[in-house]
C-alpha positions as CSV (number, residue, x, y, z in Angstrom):
1,M,-78.1,60.2,-104.8
2,A,-76.2,62.1,-102.2
3,E,-75.1,59.0,-100.6
4,R,-73.9,57.5,-103.7
5,T,-72.0,60.8,-104.4
6,Q,-70.3,60.6,-101.1
7,H,-69.3,57.0,-101.5
8,S,-67.8,57.9,-104.9
9,F,-65.8,60.7,-103.3
10,F,-64.4,58.8,-100.4
11,S,-63.7,55.6,-102.6
12,K,-60.8,57.7,-104.2
13,F,-59.0,57.4,-100.9
14,N,-57.9,53.9,-99.8
15,E,-58.1,53.5,-96.0
16,T,-54.4,52.7,-95.8
17,T,-53.7,56.0,-97.6
18,V,-55.7,58.0,-95.2
19,V,-53.9,56.3,-92.2
20,F,-50.6,56.9,-93.8
21,L,-51.3,60.6,-94.4
22,L,-52.4,61.0,-90.7
23,M,-49.3,59.3,-89.6
24,F,-47.2,61.6,-91.8
25,V,-48.7,64.6,-90.4
26,L,-48.1,63.4,-86.8
27,F,-44.6,62.6,-87.8
28,L,-44.1,66.1,-88.9
29,A,-45.6,67.3,-85.6
30,E,-43.3,65.0,-83.6
31,L,-40.3,66.4,-85.6
32,R,-41.4,70.0,-85.2
33,N,-42.2,69.6,-81.5
34,W,-38.6,68.5,-81.0
35,N,-37.4,72.0,-82.1
36,P,-35.4,73.7,-79.4
37,A,-37.3,76.9,-80.0
38,C,-40.3,75.2,-78.5
39,A,-38.6,74.9,-75.0
40,D,-39.1,78.5,-73.8
41,N,-40.8,79.1,-70.5
42,A,-43.6,77.0,-69.4
43,Y,-43.7,75.1,-72.8
44,R,-40.7,73.0,-71.5
45,Y,-43.3,71.2,-69.3
46,L,-45.9,70.9,-72.1
47,K,-43.3,69.7,-74.7
48,P,-42.7,66.1,-73.4
49,I,-46.3,65.6,-72.9
50,F,-47.2,66.6,-76.4
51,Q,-44.3,64.5,-77.8
52,T,-45.6,61.5,-75.9
53,I,-49.2,62.1,-77.1
54,I,-48.0,62.3,-80.7
55,S,-45.9,59.2,-80.5
56,V,-48.9,57.3,-79.0
57,L,-51.1,58.5,-81.8
58,I,-48.6,57.2,-84.4
59,I,-48.4,53.9,-82.6
60,G,-52.2,53.7,-82.5
61,L,-52.6,54.3,-86.2
62,A,-49.9,51.9,-87.0
63,L,-51.9,49.2,-84.9
64,K,-55.1,50.0,-86.8
65,K,-56.0,47.2,-89.2
66,T,-56.6,48.7,-92.7
67,N,-57.7,47.1,-96.0
68,P,-54.8,46.0,-98.3
69,S,-54.0,48.9,-100.8
70,S,-55.4,48.4,-104.3
71,A,-53.3,51.3,-105.7
72,T,-51.1,50.8,-108.6
73,D,-47.8,52.5,-109.6
74,N,-46.7,52.3,-113.2
75,L,-43.6,54.6,-112.8
76,N,-40.4,52.7,-113.5
77,P,-38.3,52.2,-110.2
78,K,-35.3,53.9,-111.8
79,W,-37.1,57.2,-111.4
80,Y,-37.2,56.8,-107.7
81,W,-33.7,55.8,-107.6
82,L,-32.9,59.0,-109.6
83,V,-34.8,61.1,-106.9
84,F,-32.9,59.1,-104.2
85,A,-29.5,60.1,-106.1
86,G,-30.7,63.7,-106.3
87,G,-31.5,63.9,-102.7
88,F,-28.1,62.4,-101.9
89,L,-26.2,64.9,-104.1
90,V,-28.0,68.0,-102.6
91,S,-27.7,66.7,-99.1
92,F,-24.1,65.8,-99.4
93,S,-23.2,69.1,-100.9
94,Y,-25.0,71.0,-98.0
95,A,-23.4,68.7,-95.4
96,F,-19.9,69.2,-97.0
97,Y,-20.1,73.0,-96.9
98,A,-21.9,73.2,-93.5
99,L,-19.2,71.1,-91.9
100,N,-16.4,73.1,-93.6
101,A,-18.0,76.2,-92.1
102,V,-17.8,74.7,-88.6
103,P,-14.4,72.9,-88.0
104,V,-14.5,70.2,-85.2
105,A,-12.1,72.2,-83.1
106,E,-14.6,75.1,-83.0
107,T,-17.5,73.2,-81.8
108,S,-18.6,73.3,-78.2
109,S,-18.9,69.5,-78.0
110,D,-16.3,66.9,-77.1
111,I,-18.0,64.1,-79.0
112,V,-16.1,64.1,-82.3
113,I,-12.8,65.1,-80.7
114,S,-13.1,62.1,-78.3
115,I,-14.0,59.7,-81.1
116,E,-10.9,60.9,-83.0
117,A,-8.9,59.9,-79.9
118,Y,-10.4,56.4,-79.9
119,V,-9.6,55.9,-83.5
120,Q,-6.0,57.3,-83.5
121,R,-5.1,55.2,-80.4
122,F,-6.5,52.2,-82.1
123,L,-4.6,52.7,-85.3
124,A,-1.4,53.5,-83.3
125,G,-1.8,50.3,-81.3
126,E,-2.3,52.1,-78.1
127,A,-4.7,51.4,-75.2
128,I,-8.1,52.9,-76.2
129,Y,-10.0,52.9,-73.0
130,E,-7.7,55.3,-71.1
131,P,-8.7,58.8,-70.0
132,I,-8.7,61.3,-72.8
133,V,-7.4,64.7,-71.7
134,H,-8.9,67.8,-73.3
135,N,-8.0,71.4,-72.7
136,T,-10.7,72.0,-70.1
137,H,-11.6,68.5,-68.9
138,T,-11.0,64.9,-68.9
139,V,-13.3,62.2,-70.5
140,I,-13.3,58.6,-69.4
141,P,-13.9,56.5,-72.6
142,N,-17.3,54.7,-72.4
143,Y,-18.3,54.3,-76.0
144,L,-18.8,50.8,-77.3
145,S,-17.0,49.7,-80.6
146,M,-19.6,50.7,-83.1
147,M,-19.6,54.3,-81.8
148,W,-16.1,54.8,-83.0
149,M,-14.9,52.0,-85.4
150,P,-17.0,53.2,-88.3
151,F,-14.7,56.2,-88.4
152,I,-11.5,54.4,-89.1
153,P,-12.0,54.9,-92.9
154,A,-12.4,58.6,-92.3
155,E,-9.2,58.7,-90.3
156,L,-7.2,56.8,-92.9
157,L,-8.7,58.7,-95.8
158,N,-8.4,62.1,-93.9
159,F,-11.9,63.4,-94.2
160,D,-14.4,64.7,-91.6
161,Y,-15.9,62.2,-89.1
162,R,-19.1,63.9,-89.2
163,L,-19.4,63.5,-93.0
164,M,-18.8,59.7,-92.3
165,A,-21.7,59.8,-89.9
166,F,-23.9,61.4,-92.7
167,L,-22.8,58.7,-95.1
168,I,-23.7,56.0,-92.8
169,A,-27.2,57.6,-92.4
170,V,-27.3,57.6,-96.3
171,L,-26.9,53.8,-96.1
172,G,-29.9,53.8,-93.8
173,F,-31.8,55.9,-96.3
174,F,-30.8,53.5,-99.1
175,V,-32.4,50.5,-97.4
176,Y,-35.4,52.5,-96.4
177,T,-35.8,53.5,-100.0
178,K,-35.4,49.9,-101.2
179,R,-38.3,48.9,-99.0
180,A,-40.4,52.0,-99.9
181,I,-40.1,51.3,-103.7
182,K,-41.6,48.0,-103.3
183,K,-44.9,49.2,-101.6
184,D,-48.3,48.8,-103.2
185,C,-49.2,52.5,-103.2
186,N,-49.8,55.1,-105.8
187,T,-47.0,57.2,-107.4
188,A,-47.6,60.3,-105.4
189,I,-47.5,58.5,-102.0
190,K,-44.4,56.4,-103.1
191,M,-42.6,59.6,-104.2
192,L,-43.4,61.2,-100.8
193,L,-41.9,58.1,-99.1
194,V,-38.7,58.3,-101.2
195,L,-38.3,62.1,-100.6
196,S,-39.0,61.9,-96.8
197,P,-35.6,61.1,-95.5
198,W,-34.1,64.0,-97.4
199,L,-36.8,66.3,-96.2
200,V,-36.2,65.2,-92.7
201,F,-32.5,65.8,-93.1
202,F,-33.0,69.4,-94.2
203,V,-35.7,70.0,-91.5
204,V,-33.4,68.9,-88.9
205,A,-30.6,70.9,-90.3
206,K,-32.9,74.0,-90.2
207,M,-34.0,73.5,-86.6
208,Q,-30.9,71.9,-85.1
209,K,-27.9,72.2,-87.2
210,S,-25.7,71.3,-84.3
211,V,-26.9,67.7,-84.8
212,L,-24.9,67.6,-87.9
213,T,-22.0,69.8,-86.8
214,H,-21.5,68.9,-83.1
215,S,-22.4,65.1,-83.1
216,I,-22.4,61.9,-84.9
217,E,-26.1,61.2,-84.3
218,W,-26.9,60.7,-88.1
219,M,-24.9,57.6,-87.9
220,I,-27.1,56.2,-85.2
221,V,-30.1,57.0,-87.4
222,G,-28.4,54.9,-90.2
223,F,-27.9,52.1,-87.7
224,Y,-31.6,52.1,-86.6
225,F,-32.7,52.1,-90.3
226,I,-30.5,49.1,-91.0
227,L,-32.0,47.5,-87.9
228,A,-35.4,48.2,-89.1
229,Y,-34.8,46.9,-92.5
230,S,-33.3,43.6,-91.0
231,I,-36.5,43.1,-89.1
232,F,-38.3,42.5,-92.3
233,S,-35.6,40.2,-93.7
234,K,-35.6,36.3,-93.6
235,N,-31.7,36.4,-93.6
236,A,-30.7,35.5,-90.1
237,I,-27.2,36.8,-90.5
238,L,-28.5,40.3,-91.5
239,K,-30.9,40.2,-88.6
240,G,-27.9,39.7,-86.2
241,I,-25.9,42.4,-87.8
242,G,-28.8,44.8,-87.6
243,V,-29.1,44.2,-83.7
244,G,-25.3,44.3,-83.4
245,L,-24.9,47.6,-85.0
246,V,-27.3,49.2,-82.5
247,A,-26.3,47.0,-79.5
248,L,-22.6,48.1,-79.8
249,S,-23.5,51.8,-80.1
250,R,-26.6,52.5,-78.1
251,F,-28.4,49.9,-76.0
252,S,-31.6,51.8,-75.3
253,F,-33.7,49.0,-76.8
254,F,-32.6,46.3,-74.5
255,T,-36.1,45.4,-73.2
256,W,-37.2,44.9,-76.8
257,G,-34.6,42.2,-77.4
258,P,-36.7,39.2,-75.9
259,F,-39.6,40.0,-78.0
260,Y,-37.5,40.1,-81.1
261,V,-36.0,36.7,-80.3
262,F,-39.4,35.3,-79.6
263,T,-40.8,36.5,-82.9
264,T,-37.9,35.6,-84.9
265,Y,-38.3,32.0,-83.5
266,K,-42.0,32.0,-84.3
267,S,-41.4,33.3,-87.8
268,L,-38.2,31.7,-89.0
269,G,-37.7,28.7,-86.6
270,L,-35.1,27.6,-84.2
271,R,-32.2,27.2,-86.6
272,K,-32.4,30.8,-88.0
273,T,-32.9,32.2,-84.5
274,L,-29.7,30.6,-83.3
275,I,-27.9,31.9,-86.4
276,A,-29.1,35.4,-85.7
277,L,-28.1,35.1,-82.0
278,G,-24.7,33.5,-83.0
279,T,-24.1,36.5,-85.4
280,L,-24.9,39.1,-82.7
281,T,-22.7,37.1,-80.2
282,T,-19.8,37.0,-82.7
283,L,-20.0,40.7,-83.3
284,I,-20.0,41.5,-79.5
285,L,-17.1,39.1,-78.8
286,G,-15.1,40.0,-81.8
287,L,-15.4,43.8,-81.8
288,F,-15.6,44.5,-78.0
289,V,-15.1,41.7,-75.6
290,F,-12.0,39.9,-77.0
291,P,-10.0,43.0,-78.2
292,F,-10.9,45.4,-75.4
293,F,-12.9,44.1,-72.5
294,I,-10.7,41.0,-71.7
295,K,-7.6,43.3,-71.5
296,D,-9.3,45.6,-69.1
297,T,-12.5,44.3,-67.4
298,T,-13.0,47.5,-65.6
299,I,-14.0,49.3,-68.8
300,L,-17.7,49.2,-68.3
301,E,-17.4,50.0,-64.5
302,K,-15.2,53.0,-65.2
303,G,-17.4,54.2,-68.1
304,N,-20.5,54.0,-65.9
305,A,-18.8,55.9,-63.1
306,Y,-17.9,58.6,-65.5
307,Y,-21.5,58.8,-66.8
308,E,-22.6,59.2,-63.0
309,T,-20.4,62.3,-62.9
310,V,-21.8,63.6,-66.2
311,M,-25.3,63.1,-64.8
312,A,-24.6,65.0,-61.6
313,R,-23.0,67.9,-63.5
314,E,-25.9,68.3,-66.0
315,W,-28.4,68.3,-63.2
316,Q,-26.7,71.4,-61.8
317,V,-27.1,74.9,-63.1
318,H,-24.1,75.7,-65.2
319,E,-21.8,78.7,-64.2
320,W,-23.1,80.6,-67.3
321,Q,-26.7,80.3,-66.2
322,E,-28.6,82.3,-63.6
323,E,-28.9,80.6,-60.2
324,D,-32.7,80.2,-60.4
325,E,-32.7,78.6,-63.9
326,V,-33.4,75.0,-64.9
327,P,-30.1,73.2,-65.9
328,F,-29.6,73.7,-69.5
329,H,-30.2,70.4,-71.0
330,L,-33.2,69.7,-68.7
331,S,-34.6,73.1,-69.7
332,R,-35.0,72.1,-73.3
333,G,-38.0,70.0,-72.4
334,D,-37.2,67.0,-74.5
335,N,-38.4,64.5,-72.0
336,F,-39.8,64.3,-68.4
337,A,-36.5,64.8,-66.6
338,V,-37.5,68.5,-66.2
339,F,-40.5,67.4,-64.1
340,F,-38.3,65.4,-61.7
341,H,-35.9,68.4,-61.3
342,S,-38.7,71.1,-60.9
343,F,-41.4,69.3,-58.9
344,Q,-39.8,66.7,-56.7
345,D,-38.3,67.5,-53.4
346,G,-34.9,66.4,-52.4
347,T,-31.3,66.6,-53.7
348,P,-30.2,66.3,-57.3
349,T,-29.0,62.8,-56.5
350,E,-32.2,61.7,-55.1
351,K,-34.1,63.1,-58.1
352,I,-31.6,61.3,-60.3
353,Q,-32.3,58.1,-58.4
354,S,-36.2,58.6,-58.9
355,I,-36.1,59.1,-62.6
356,R,-33.6,56.2,-62.8
357,T,-36.1,53.9,-61.1
358,V,-39.0,55.0,-63.3
359,L,-36.9,54.4,-66.4
360,L,-36.0,50.9,-65.2
361,Y,-39.5,49.8,-64.4
362,S,-41.3,51.6,-67.2
363,S,-38.8,50.0,-69.7
364,L,-39.6,46.6,-68.3
365,F,-43.3,47.3,-68.4
366,G,-42.8,48.2,-72.0
367,G,-41.0,44.9,-72.8
368,L,-44.0,43.1,-71.3
369,F,-46.6,45.3,-72.9
370,I,-45.4,44.5,-76.5
371,F,-46.0,40.8,-75.7
372,F,-49.6,41.7,-75.0
373,L,-49.7,43.5,-78.4
374,Y,-48.5,40.3,-80.0
375,F,-51.3,38.2,-78.7
376,R,-53.8,41.0,-79.4
377,Y,-52.7,41.8,-83.0
378,K,-50.8,38.6,-84.2
379,D,-53.7,37.8,-86.6
380,Q,-54.0,41.3,-87.9
381,L,-50.5,42.5,-88.5
382,S,-47.2,40.8,-89.6
383,L,-44.7,39.9,-87.0
384,A,-42.1,42.1,-88.6
385,F,-44.5,45.1,-88.4
386,L,-45.4,44.3,-84.8
387,N,-41.7,44.2,-84.0
388,L,-41.1,47.7,-85.4
389,I,-44.1,48.9,-83.4
390,G,-42.5,47.3,-80.4
391,L,-39.2,49.0,-81.1
392,K,-40.9,52.4,-81.4
393,I,-42.7,51.9,-78.0
394,I,-39.5,50.8,-76.2
395,L,-37.6,53.9,-77.6
396,L,-40.4,56.1,-76.6
397,I,-40.4,54.9,-73.1
398,F,-36.6,55.0,-72.8
399,Y,-36.1,58.5,-74.1
400,A,-39.1,59.8,-72.2
401,F,-37.0,59.1,-69.0
402,I,-33.4,59.2,-70.0
403,I,-31.6,60.9,-67.3
404,V,-29.4,63.3,-69.3
405,P,-31.6,64.4,-72.2
406,F,-29.1,65.8,-74.8
407,E,-31.1,67.1,-77.6
408,Y,-29.3,65.2,-80.3
409,L,-30.3,61.8,-78.7
410,F,-33.9,62.2,-79.7
411,L,-33.3,62.2,-83.4
412,P,-33.3,58.3,-84.0
413,P,-36.5,57.5,-82.1
414,I,-38.2,60.2,-84.0
415,C,-36.8,58.9,-87.3
416,I,-38.1,55.4,-86.5
417,S,-41.6,56.9,-86.9
418,L,-40.7,57.5,-90.6
419,F,-39.8,53.9,-91.1
420,L,-43.0,52.8,-89.2
421,M,-45.0,55.1,-91.4
422,M,-43.5,53.6,-94.6
423,E,-44.1,50.0,-93.4
424,K,-47.7,50.7,-92.6
425,W,-48.2,49.3,-96.2
426,E,-47.3,46.0,-94.7
427,N,-50.7,44.6,-93.2
428,I,-50.2,40.9,-93.4
429,P,-51.2,38.5,-90.7
430,S,-48.3,36.9,-88.8
431,T,-49.2,33.5,-90.2
432,A,-48.2,34.6,-93.7
433,S,-44.6,35.0,-94.9
434,T,-43.2,38.4,-94.8
435,S,-43.9,40.4,-98.0
436,N,-41.1,41.8,-100.0
437,A,-38.6,40.5,-97.5
438,P,-35.0,41.1,-98.4
439,E,-33.1,37.9,-98.6
């Protein structure tokens, strides 16, 4: 009798639902651990360890094969879109007033001010990749096209660039919600999925308001969500655009690329793979190489040299710190750079070279490892879902050893966990066509 009762109780919970809820709890832990308030004293050394463990657990749960969900949802999709609209209105109102309270000129960051210079030079027909002179320092432009081109409408319409970054994130939330609404889960879980991006926005605003007021990182989150959405699409052009948005802004996923090309070929064939690659190539040539790089082939070289000076500066104690302190951005404990600084002997240059070497080889290993996962799980999980897992793995590795760990950089790889959690409802063998794939 007791055994039947126990079975009856647990039968209320589909295995996929349990795994999803565990992933959701871990995602909240991953987000909470990113909190700069967690970086005090010795915890700065525990923080990257915990963050890595949490991410690995999320990936492990994503790889776990679960039975297809048998839950039903009778709620009309329009109600989910009304919730989405409500989340947008509340978040937009918050962002609008928060940004008005912190004008760009009063921020301690040169990110937005520098992007304004890119855009204004472009619209004026001036050379874009020339030094940008600020009041206290000079910046050598090293942003690729999609780091500044999306802000052209903001300049033309005279509204805050940071609000434009938020709106691009909303576009990412839109495609995420479009996927979430099609999932075979009960109403409560689906509502949680739809609410999650807005909850994340407010949690981040509470923990790290500067991500909104001092950076344009929400735009990068939007790009990664569009990329994640395109992974599940059969549309080759959309796939090329998804990769292009990220490749022309951040290239931290470069060792994931070969796996994505391989799996696209396996699932869609040679023709669509070539179309996707052609779309990506067209974007790179049309938005960066032809208009800018051909005119000045030293752009990348000068940008890299400038980043070297930034690395050297950020690995030194700032003038407003005590001499025995850990350099500020390393002291936040967002990744393992603090270990190299504190425990390796040698000069800052030698320490930087060490973490650079670890970053390179670990990224290459990650690129190979996701091929191993393909052969291990190809009959259990869809190729698209394996690609999303692979993307999470590569971002985990890259940001674990990124040389200058600015806090805002870690938002996109954390948010990818949200998309991964939502897509856990896709558990289809790779031999089958992608379910609910956007055309």
